N, C-alpha and C positions, 0 to 999 in steps of 0.2 A: 692487862695481862701480857707478859712478854712472849716472844715467839716460842721459846722452849716449853713454857707451860701450855700454850695453845696446842702445840704439837702433841704433848702427852695427853691432853684432854681428848683430842681427835682419835688417838690410838685406843684409849679406853672405851670410847663410845663405839667404835667399829668392832672391837673385840667383844663387847657385850652383845652386839647384834649377831656376830658370828656364833657365839656360844648358844644364843637362843635358837639360831637356825639349825645348829647341829643337834640340839635337844629335840626340836620339833621339825623333822624333815618335811618337805613340801608334800610328798606322797606317802601318807600313812604314818601312824604313830603306833608302835608295837603295843598290843594289848593282849593279855592272857585271858582267853575265853574259858579254859579249863586248865587243870594242872598239866594236861598232856597236849591239848590242842591250842594252837596259836593263830591269831589273826593279825594282819597289819592294818586294822581299821579301828576307828575310835567311835564310841557311842556319843551321839549328839552332834557328830560332824556331818556336814553336807558335802557330798561328792557330786560334781557336775560334769556331764558329758555333753559336748557341743557337736552338732551336725556340721561336718566340713564339706561333704559331697553327698548328693542325693539325686535319685531318679524318681520324680514325683509320679510318673506313670506306673511305678511299681508299688505305690502307696506309702512311700517313705515321707517323712517330714522335710520341709524345705531347709536349705542351708541357713545356719544361724539359729536354728531351733535348739532347745536345751532340754536335758533330763536331769532333774535334781533328785538325788537319792540321799535322804536323811536317815542315817543309821540310828534308830530310836533305842534299840537294845540288842544285846547279845545274850540270849538265854541258853542255859545249859542244864543238862541232867546228868549228874555224876553216876547215878545208878544205872542208867541205860546208855551212857557214853554217846550222847548226841548233842548237837548244838543247833540253835535256830537264830538266824540273824533277822531281826524285825526292822522294817523301814517304812518311811512315808515317801512315796515316789510321785513326782509331778512331771508333767509334760508341757513345755512351752512351745507354741507354734509361732515362728517368727513372721509368718505371712499374715495370719489372722490376729496376732498379738493376744492370743487367748491361752490360758493355762488350765489344764484339767488334772485331777488327781487319779493316778493309776492304781495306787495302793495306799491305804490309810492305816499306818501303824500295823501292817500285816506281815506275815512271814515271807521274807524275801528269799532266804536260802536255808535249806535243811540239810544237815550232813551228819549221818551216823557213822562214826569212825570205828565202831566195834563190829557192826554187821555190814559196813560199807554200803551206804545207800545215800543218794543225792537227789534232791529235787529243788526246783526254783519256781517262783511265781510265773504265771503264763506269759507275761510280756517282757521277760528279761532280755530277749534277743534284740530289743530295740536300742539298748544302751549297754553300758558296762556292768560288771559285777565283780565279786571278790572270790578269792580262794584262800584256804588256810596255808600257812607257811610250812607246816609239816603235814604228813599224810597226803602230800600233793599228788603222788602217783595214784593212790587209791581214789582220791577226789576226781582227778582228771579222767580216769578210766570209767568210773561210774557216771560222770557227767556226760561223757560221750555216749554211753548206753542210753542215758536219759534223752539226749538229742535224737538218737536213732529211733527210740520208741515213740516219742511224741512228735517229732518233726520229720521223721522218715529220711534221715541222712543215709545215703546209700554207700558212702565210703568216707574215709578220712582217718583221723587219729589225733594224737597229741604228742608233745615233747615235754619232758619233765626235767627241770634243773635239779641241783643238789638239794635245795630246800624250798623251791617254789616252782609253780607252773610257769613255763615260758610261753607256750602258745597252745591253743586248742583250735582245731579246724575240722571242717566237714564239707562234703559235697552233696548237693541235691541234684541227682541226675535228671529229675523231672523238669526242674527249672533251669538246669545247667549253671547254677549259682554256687560259688565257693563262699563259705562263711569262715572267718578267722577272728579269734580273740587273742590279742597279744597282752602279756602281763609283765609288770615290773613290781617287785616287792609283793607279789601275789595280788596286786590290784590290776584289774583289766583296764589298761590305759587307752587301748585302741580296739575298735570293732570295725571290721571291714566285710562288705558283701560285694562280690564282683563276679562277672561271668568268667568261667575258667580260663578262656583264651586271653582275657584282658587283665587278669590279676598281676602278672609279671610286668605289664606295661603301665601299672598304676592307674588304670582306668576303673574307677569304682562306681558302683551303682548306689552304694551307701557307705559312708565313712564317718565314724563317730570317735571323737578324741576327748580324753579327760582334760578339763578346762585348764588346769595349771601345768599340764605336761607339754614340754617342748618336743616336737617330733624329731628334732636333731639328736635327741637322747640326753640333752642337758636340761634338767628341770629348772624352773625359775629360782628354786632354792640354791642349786649349784651355781647358776648364773650370778646370783647375788654374792656367793662366796668368791667367785672369780673377780667380780668388780671390786669387792672389798679388799682382796689381796692386791689388786692393782693400785687402789687408793693408798694402801699402807706403804707400798713400795715407793709411790710418788711422794708421799709425805716424808719418808726417810731421805729420799734424794733431795727434796727441797730443803729439809732441815740441815743436811750435811753441806749443801751448797751455801746456805745462809751462814753456817758456822765458819766455812772457809773465808767467806767475805768479811765476816767480823774479825777473824784472825788476821787477815791481811790488813784490815783497817787499823787494828791495834799495833801491828808491826810497823806500819808507815808512820804512826804517831811517834 
């Protein structure tokens, strides 16, 4: 196979990978839960959060531990306008190398967007969770009320983007801890717990990050696109350079 054909094959292979990456982005794949309510999650997909920082004295898992959330189903009721996200959730302890099941195909998230009510399973604060892409203001508002009612947050709030929750945070004055959940595409990619005076200094008592998420803001999917573009440009440069050499060779003949 000559160089020109090899070059074209490489371009086709890279373009096919890029097309697949664009169709299936690394964080979430849009799925319609109801005609009106949208989630950026997929049934059957496992989302993994990894512990990056931890204070064992406060009862958190050691660094390197993981939480797997397998979204088993997204159930809905058109008549009552509510949705339930069911999941199987496991906890892996990196120190003991043991895995336990926290939730076995049970209700992870409940959201009634007609009467605006939100609830989550009891251990959700250990890892990340999901928010709908629309009704985000109502979801965030009721979720904060849920945190206040069940976890006695004494202050805090939320910020809402155009079509997605950006961050949710609260303060527990009893423990002096700040809780923050950061979102991208309505998926909670980062969960942070820190003492209020230490948060801005990035001193965390507990820090959990979505496994495939790059903290710099570029997901591995986007990183792949950047590398692919670089390879394509390099191939074009090599091809043109080779063409010039061949042209010069023919001229000297």
